[in-house]
C-alpha positions in Angstrom: 146.7 47.2 97.7 143.0 46.2 97.4 140.9 47.9 94.8 137.5 49.5 95.2 134.8 47.0 96.0 131.3 47.8 94.7 128.8 47.5 97.6 126.2 44.8 97.0 122.5 44.9 97.4 122.6 43.6 101.0 125.3 46.2 101.9 123.1 49.0 100.6 120.0 47.8 102.4 122.0 47.5 105.7 123.4 51.0 105.3 119.9 52.4 104.6 118.5 50.6 107.7 121.3 51.9 109.8 120.7 55.5 108.5 117.0 55.2 109.2 117.7 54.0 112.8 120.2 56.8 113.5 117.7 59.4 112.2 115.0 57.9 114.4 117.3 57.9 117.4 118.2 61.6 116.8 114.5 62.4 116.6 113.7 60.6 119.8 116.6 62.3 121.6 115.1 65.8 120.9 113.6 67.3 124.1 109.8 67.7 124.0 108.4 71.1 123.0 107.5 73.2 126.1 103.9 74.5 125.7 104.7 77.6 127.8 107.5 78.5 125.3 105.1 77.9 122.4 102.5 80.2 124.0 105.2 82.9 124.6 106.2 82.7 120.9 102.6 83.0 119.8 102.1 86.0 122.0 105.2 87.7 120.7 104.1 87.1 117.1 100.7 88.5 117.9 102.3 91.7 119.4 104.5 92.1 116.3 101.5 91.7 114.1 99.6 94.3 116.1 102.5 96.7 116.0 102.9 96.2 112.2 99.1 96.8 111.7 99.4 100.0 113.8 102.3 101.3 111.8 100.5 100.5 108.5 97.4 102.4 109.7 99.6 105.4 110.7 101.3 105.4 107.3 97.9 105.3 105.6 96.7 108.2 107.7 99.8 110.2 106.8 99.4 109.5 103.1 95.7 110.5 103.3 96.6 113.8 105.1 99.3 114.5 102.5 96.8 113.9 99.7 94.3 116.2 101.3 96.9 118.9 101.8 98.0 118.6 98.2 94.4 118.9 97.0 93.9 122.0 99.3 97.1 123.5 97.9 95.9 122.8 94.3 92.5 124.3 95.0 94.2 127.4 96.5 96.4 127.7 93.4 93.4 127.4 91.2 91.6 130.1 93.1 94.6 132.4 92.9 95.0 131.7 89.2 91.3 132.5 88.7 91.7 135.7 90.7 94.8 136.7 88.6 93.0 135.9 85.4 90.2 138.4 86.1 90.8 141.6 84.2 91.7 144.7 86.1 88.8 147.1 86.5 88.7 149.7 83.8 89.3 153.2 85.3 87.5 156.2 84.0 89.5 159.2 82.8 88.8 161.1 86.0 90.1 158.1 88.2 93.3 157.9 86.1 93.9 161.6 86.4 93.4 161.4 90.2 95.9 158.5 90.5 98.4 160.4 88.3 98.0 163.5 90.4 98.5 161.5 93.6 101.7 160.0 92.3 102.9 163.4 91.2 102.2 164.9 94.7 104.0 162.0 96.4 107.0 162.5 94.1 107.1 166.2 94.9 106.8 165.5 98.6 109.8 163.1 98.5 111.9 165.6 96.6 111.1 168.5 98.9 112.0 166.5 102.0 115.6 165.9 100.7 
């Protein structure tokens, strides 16, 4: 049985030339690019880009609306907190007596209707 024979310089050069020629043949065998197909691809890509830009604009508008709604809600909460923080009006003795009498009369009316 023969052993492994190391390829010489000439063998390596010939193999490289053969590989180069086969690669060139594969490249030449490729069909030419159809300009109509390229134009269609470019148009599809432009449509995708426009749709993506539209979606991005819609998302930005939604985020802006959400921010404005949050700010409005925060302002409303602040207004309610300010309203709740205002002290209750101080009633005079006569006003307190009138309110107490009204509660008493309402309680009597409820008891008498039973």
